[in-house]
VOBAMI-763920 format. One record per residue: x, y negated, z negated of N, C-alpha, C, O in turn. Coordinates in steps of 0.02 Angstrom, whole numbers, plus 32768, in hexadecimal, padded with zeros to 4 digits. Layout:
XYZXYZXYZXYZ;...
% end
This chain:
7074536BE3E1705E5336E3E8706D5328E42870A65320E43E;702B5326E44C70625303E4A1705352A3E494701D5286E491;70825290E4907091523DE48770A05216E4D570CF5225E4FA;707351E9E4E0706F51E0E515707D518AE513706B5171E4DE;709A515CE54370A35125E53C70AC50F9E58170C6510BE5B6;708A50B2E56F70895099E5B070C75078E5CC70C35057E5FF;71065081E5A871375078E5BC716C5089E5DB719D5091E5B6;71755093E61971B350BCE638720150ADE60C722B50D8E5FB;72035073E603724A5065E5E0724B508DE5A8727850B6E5A0;72145083E57972135094E534720A50F6E534720B5118E500;7204510EE57271ED5152E57672495173E58B726851A5E577;725A5134E5C172AE514CE5C472D05150E58872E55183E56E;72D650FFE56A72F55107E52E72F65153E509732A5173E501;72BB5165E4F872C45197E4CB72CC51DAE4EA72E6520CE4D0;72B751D4E51B72D3522EE53873175216E54D73225241E577;734951F2E54E738351D6E54F73A951E7E51E73D9520BE52B;739851CBE4C873B351BCE498739F51DEE45873C251DFE426;736551F8E45C73455227E43C73675266E419733F5293E428;7392527FE3F973B752BAE3E2738652F8E40673A75321E425;73485302E406732D533CE41372DC5324E44072A5532AE427;72ED5307E48C72BB52FAE4967277531DE49272415305E47F;72855364E4AC72525395E4AE722E53A4E47371FD53CAE473;724A5380E436720F538AE3FF71D55359E409719A5369E400;71E7531FE41B71D352F2E42971785301E46F714152E5E472;71935330E49271675335E4BB7134530AE4E570F8530EE4EF;718252C7E50471685295E51F712F52B1E56C713252E7E589;7105527EE57A70E5527CE5C071095231E5E8710651F8E5D0;71265242E620713451FEE644710451D8E64570D251F4E62E;70F6518FE65B70C05169E64970A15169E69C70C25165E6D0;705B516DE6937040515EE6E970035152E6CD6FF5514CE691;6FCE514CE7156F7D5128E6FA6F5D5169E7156F265163E730;6F7D51AEE7106F2B51C1E7126F1E51F0E6C36F4D51F1E69C;6EE55210E6B46EE2522EE6726F155273E6766F2D529DE69B;6F105259E62B6F4E5284E60C6F37528BE5C46F28525AE5A2;6F3452C8E5AF6F0852D1E5706F3852C3E53E6F4652F0E516;6F575284E53A6F8B5270E5056F5D5264E4B96F295243E4B8;6F7B5286E47C6F5E528CE4396F87524CE42D6F62521EE41C;6FC2523CE4316FD451EAE41E6FFC51BFE453702651D2E47B;6FE25182E4497014515CE47070275126E45870095101E431;7064511EE475708950D0E44D709250AAE47E70AE50B4E4B4;7070506CE46270405026E49770354FF8E46570345002E428;702E4FC6E48370094F77E4526FC14F79E4726F964F50E45F;6FB64F9DE4966F6D4F8FE4AF6F504FBAE4BC6F674FE0E4E6;6F084FCBE49A6ECE4FEEE4A26E904FD4E49A6E7C4FB9E466;6E674FDCE4DC6E214FBDE4E76DF64FF2E4F66E07502DE4F5;6DB04FD9E5076D97500CE5136D9D502BE55D6D81505CE574;6DC55004E5796DBF5020E5D66DEF5062E5BC6DD85097E5D1;6E295069E5956E4A509AE57F6E2550D5E5446E4250F2E516;6DF450D8E5526DCB5118E52A6DC8513FE5516DE95170E540;6DAF5145E5836DAE5175E5D56DEA51A4E5CC6DEB51E1E5C3;6E325163E5D66E705180E5EA6E7951AFE5B46E8D51E8E5C0;6E6C5199E5736E9951C2E53A6E5951DBE50B6E4B51C8E4D2;6E3F51FEE52A6DFF5247E5086E24525AE4D06E125247E499;6E4D5276E4D56E67529EE48E6E98528CE46E6EBA52B6E451;6EAD5229E46C6EC8521EE4316EB15214E3FE6E74520DE3F7;6EE25211E3C46ECE521DE3866EFF51F7E3616EF951F9E323;6F3D51CBE3806F6B51ABE3606F7F5169E3826FA65181E3AB;6F815126E38E6FB05102E38C6FD850DEE3786FCA50B5E34D;701B50E6E395705550C9E36F70605085E39570575084E3D2;70775043E36C7078500EE38D70C25000E36B70CB5002E32E;70F94FF0E39D713D4FFAE39171484FB0E376717F4FAAE35B;71274F80E378713A4F36E35D71014F1FE34A70CB4F36E35B;710B4EEEE32470E24EA9E2FE70A14E9BE32870A94E92E364;706A4E9AE30F70404E8DE32170134EC4E33D70284EFAE34F;6FC44EADE33E6F944ED4E3626F504EB3E3766F154EC3E36C;6F674E8AE38D6F454E61E3C16F1B4E78E3F56EE14E69E402;6F434E9EE4126F1A4ED7E4516F0E4F0CE4356F164F3FE458;6EFE4F12E4006ED64F4EE3E56E934F4BE3D36E874F2BE39F;6E554F6BE3F96E154F65E3EE6E0A4F8DE3996DFF4FC9E39F;6E0B4F72E34F6E194F88E3296DC94F9FE3146DCD4FCDE2EB;6D944F91E3206D5C4FA2E31C6D554FF1E3466D345021E331;6D7A4FEEE37E6D6B501FE3B36DA95075E39C6DA150B1E3A8;6DD65055E37D6E045070E3636DD75096E3266DBE50CEE32E;6DD15073E2F16DA75092E2B66D6050BFE2BF6D4C50E7E295;6D4250B1E2FC6D1150CAE3156D0B511DE32F6CE7514EE32A;6D4D5106E34F6D645162E3746D915199E3476D9C51D6E348;6DA65159E31C6DD35190E2C06E075198E2ED6E0651D1E304;6E395173E3076E735169E31C6E9B514EE2EB6E8D5113E2E0;6ECB5165E2C86EF7514BE2956F2F5114E2D06F425118E30B;6F3850E7E2996F6550AFE2C46F9850A6E2A16F8D509BE266;6FDC50A6E2B7701B5091E28C7031504EE2BD7024503EE2F7;704D5038E299707E4FE9E2AC70C74FE5E28670CD5007E253;70F24FC7E29871094FB1E26D711B4F73E25671024F46E278;71454F5CE21D715B4F1BE21A71AB4F0FE1FD71C14EE4E1D7;71CA4F45E220720B4F3BE22172204EFCE24172484EDCE220;72114EE9E26D72284E9BE28872134E74E26B72324E3FE270;71D24E72E23C71BE4E39E21B71F24DFAE20E71F54DC2E227;72114E13E1E6724E4DD4E1D872684DB0E20E726F4D73E214;72784DE5E23972A24DC0E26F72724D8CE29572844D52E29D;722D4DA9E2AF71EF4D83E2AB72084D3EE29672244D10E2B4;71EE4D4BE24171F54D01E221722F4CD4E23A72284C9BE24F;726B4CF9E23472BA4CCFE23472AE4CB6E28E72D24C84E294;72994CBFE2B8727B4C9FE2F172614C78E2E0727F4C42E2E0;720A4C7CE2C171FD4C32E2BD720C4C04E299720C4BCCE2B2;72204C0EE25172724BDDE239728D4BB9E27672864B7CE281;72AF4BE7E29D72E04BC6E2D072C04B9DE2FD72DE4B6FE317;72774BACE30B72564B74E33372394B4AE319722A4B1AE33D;72294B49E2DC72114B14E2A2725A4AD6E2A7724F4A9CE2B8;72A24AEFE29772CC4AD3E28F72D24AC7E2C372D44A8AE2BC;72D94AD1E30A72E84AB7E34072BF4A86E37272D14A61E3A0;72734A9AE34D723B4A55E35B724D4A13E33A725949DEE356;724B4A24E2EC725549F2E2C1729649C1E2CF72944984E2CE;72D349ECE2DD730449C8E2E7731E49ADE3347357499EE347;72E549AEE35572E84992E398732449BDE3C77341499FE3F4;732D49EBE3BF736A4A22E3D373624A06E427738E49E3E441;73214A1DE44E733B4A13E490734349CBE4A2736449BCE4D4;73244998E477733B4961E48D737E493CE47C7391490AE49B;739A4953E45073D5493DE437740A4954E47E74254934E4AB;7408499FE469742C49B7E49D741D49B3E4EE743C49CCE51D;73E6498EE4EE73F44976E53B7427491DE53974494902E564;74154907E4F2743D48C9E4FB748648E4E4F674AC48CAE51F;749F490BE4D274E44930E4E07508492FE51575404919E524;74D34953E53674D14969E5917505490EE5C275314908E5ED;74E048E3E59F74DD48A1E5C1751C487FE5A075304847E5AF;753D48AEE568756E4894E53C75614856E50B75824824E4FB;75204871E4FA74F54835E4D074E24856E48174AA486CE473;751D4854E451750B487AE41574D0484FE3EE74D54814E3DC;7492487FE3E57477486FE3B7743B483FE3E474094828E3C8;74474835E42B742347FAE43C742D47D2E43B740E47ABE45F;746247B9E410747C476EE3E0746B4730E422746146F5E412;74694742E460746746FDE4927420470AE4B2740F46E4E4DF;73FC4734E4A373B04725E4A0737D470BE499735C4726E46D;735B46CEE4BB73484697E482730846B4E47E72E64683E46E;72E046E6E48272B24708E46472C14743E44872A14776E44E;73054738E41D730E4779E3F072E447A3E3CE72CA4780E3A2;72D047DEE3CC72A24808E3A372D14825E36072F44856E369;72CF480CE32C72E44849E2E172CE4878E2E672964889E2FA;72FD4896E2D072F548E8E2CA72CA48EFE27F72CB48C0E257;72A4492EE27372874922E22372A1495CE20E72BB498AE22C;7295494FE1CB72C9497DE19F727F49BEE18F724549B0E19F;729049F9E171724F4A24E16172484A1AE12672114A20E10C;72874A05E0FE728449FDE0A5722C49DCE08C721D49A5E0A3;720949F3E06D71D549CEE05571A249BAE06E7181498AE05B;719249EEE0B0715E49F5E0F071254A0BE0D271304A26E09C;70F24A0AE0DF70BF4A3DE0DD70CC4A70E12570E04A5CE15C;70B94AB5E11270C74AE0E13970724B0EE126705E4B21E0EF;70464B17E17E702C4B37E16870304B8DE1A470414B97E1DE;701B4BB3E175702A4C05E18A6FD94BFFE1AB6FAF4BDCE18E;6FCA4C22E1E76FA54C2FE1FE6F8D4C86E1DE6F554C93E1CA;6FC44CB4E1DF6FC24CF1E1AE6FD54CFDE16F6FFD4CD0E167;6FD44D1CE13D6FFE4D34E11770114D7CE103700F4D96E0CB;70274D9AE14A703A4DCAE143708A4DDFE14970B24DB0E148;70A64E20E14F70E14E1DE14A71174DDFE17171484DC4E159;71004DDAE1A471204D86E1D7710C4D5CE1A6713D4D45E189;70D94D49E18F70B34D28E17270EB4CFCE11F71014CC5E110;70E84D49E0FF71164D61E0B571604D33E0D571754CFBE0C8;71784D65E0FF71CC4D4AE10A71CF4D0DE11D71FA4CF0E0FC;71B64CE9E14471B24CAAE14E71B84C8BE11071E84C69E0FF;71864C96E0EE71704C69E0B371B54C79E08E71C14C44E070;71DC4C9CE082721D4CC2E05F724B4C85E070726C4C63E048;72464C7EE0BB72774C5EE0F372964C13E0E472CD4BF7E0EC;72464BFDE0C5724D4BB7E0C072484B9CE06F72554B64E057;723C4BBCE05D724A4BB4E009728C4B79DFFF72834B43DFE4;72BA4B89E01172EC4B5FE00172DB4B11E01A72F24AE0DFFC;72BA4B0CE04772974AD0E05F725F4AAAE04472434A79E05C;72524ACFE004722C4AB4DFD271E04A83DFF071C64A4DDFE3;71D24AC0E02271874AA5E03E714C4ABFE02571434AF8E00E;71234A90E02A70DE4AAFE00370B34AE6E03A70AB4AD0E073;709B4B24E02D70954B45E067704A4B5BE05070384B71E019;70254B4EE0896FE94B55E0836FD44BA2E0B570004BB8E0DA;6F884BC6E0AF6F814BF6E0D36F374BFEE0DE6F154BF3E0AB;6F144C11E1196EDF4C29E1026ED34C5FE0DF6EF64C92E0E1;6EA24C57E0BF6E834C92E07A6E674CD0E09C6E2D4CC1E0AB;6E714D07E0AD6E644D42E0E46E484D6EE09F6E2F4DA5E0AC;6E4D4D56E04B6E484D99E0196E6F4DAFE00A6E694DD9DFDD;6EAC4DA0E0256EDF4DCFE0036EFD4DC1DFB26EDE4D95DF94;6F294DDBDF966F514DCCDF5C6F8B4DA5DF8E6FA04DB9DFC4;6F9E4D64DF676FC64D25DF7C6FEF4D2EDF3E6FE04D49DF09;702E4D0CDF5370694CE7DF1B70554CB8DF0270334C90DF23;70644CADDEBE70554C59DEAF70744C26DECA70AD4C35DEDD;70644BEDDED470874BB5DEFA70714BC0DF2F70994BA6DF56;703F4BDDDF5170274BE2DF9D6FEE4BCADFA36FC24BF3DF97;6FD74B81DFB86F934B63DFBA6F694B86DFEC6F774B87E028;6F2A4BA9DFCD6EF64BC4E01E6ECB4B99E0296EBA4B69E008;6EB84BADE05D6E8D4B73E0886E4C4BA7E0956E504BE0E07F;6E164B94E0B46DEA4BBCE0DC6DE04BC5E11F6DBF4BF3E138;6DFC4B9CE13B6DFC4B99E1836E194B74E1A26E1E4B38E193;6E394B96E1DE6E6B4B81E2106E634B2CE21F6E9A4B12E225;6E294AFAE2266E264ACAE2266E3B4A9FE1E66E584A69E1E0;6E1B4AD3E1B36E334AA3E1636EA74ABEE1676ED34A9CE14C;6EAC4ADCE17A6F014AF4E16E6F1C4AB1E1A76F514A96E195;6EFF4A99E1E46F084A66E2186F0C4A3BE1EB6F404A26E1D2;6ECE4A2AE1DC6EC549DBE1A86EF149CFE18B6F0F499AE192;6F054A01E15C6F3549EFE11B6F704A00E1236F9649F2E0F5;6F884A20E15B6FD34A1DE1836FE349DAE1A7701849D4E1C6;
% end
């Protein structure tokens, strides 16, 4: 199988680090027509069809299919593979950002730079908020949403998610729309 990829850095990494790169039959990325049978990318749209006329497989090496035209992939009979290997790390980053935002981390850091621990001397001091017992809305309940949900369980949050007709665990409150999710959170 001929594998093409958009990323010059990924091409270089695979050719330098794979024990038998000749088995991959890699073709260096360029903008002309090459008869790829598989591509490693995160984007496939209608303008890519003529470029990859022999395409049979798309490999997405990270989480998210936002830039993949799923109807086009289905119509062309292309097999799509993506990894969820990083979902727990993405969820962890989401929790980190959530705690940083609620904890006013940047605000308090800037106070520390001024030698003002916790902005004690600021007349307009803004208290940080705890995540404990908060209502948390998840836009999706795929691998990242499930991993995020696991991470926040110790905080005893009420967790809501948009119902997309999947199986959901007990204790998850389902809503119908994004508007309803925002209203309830």
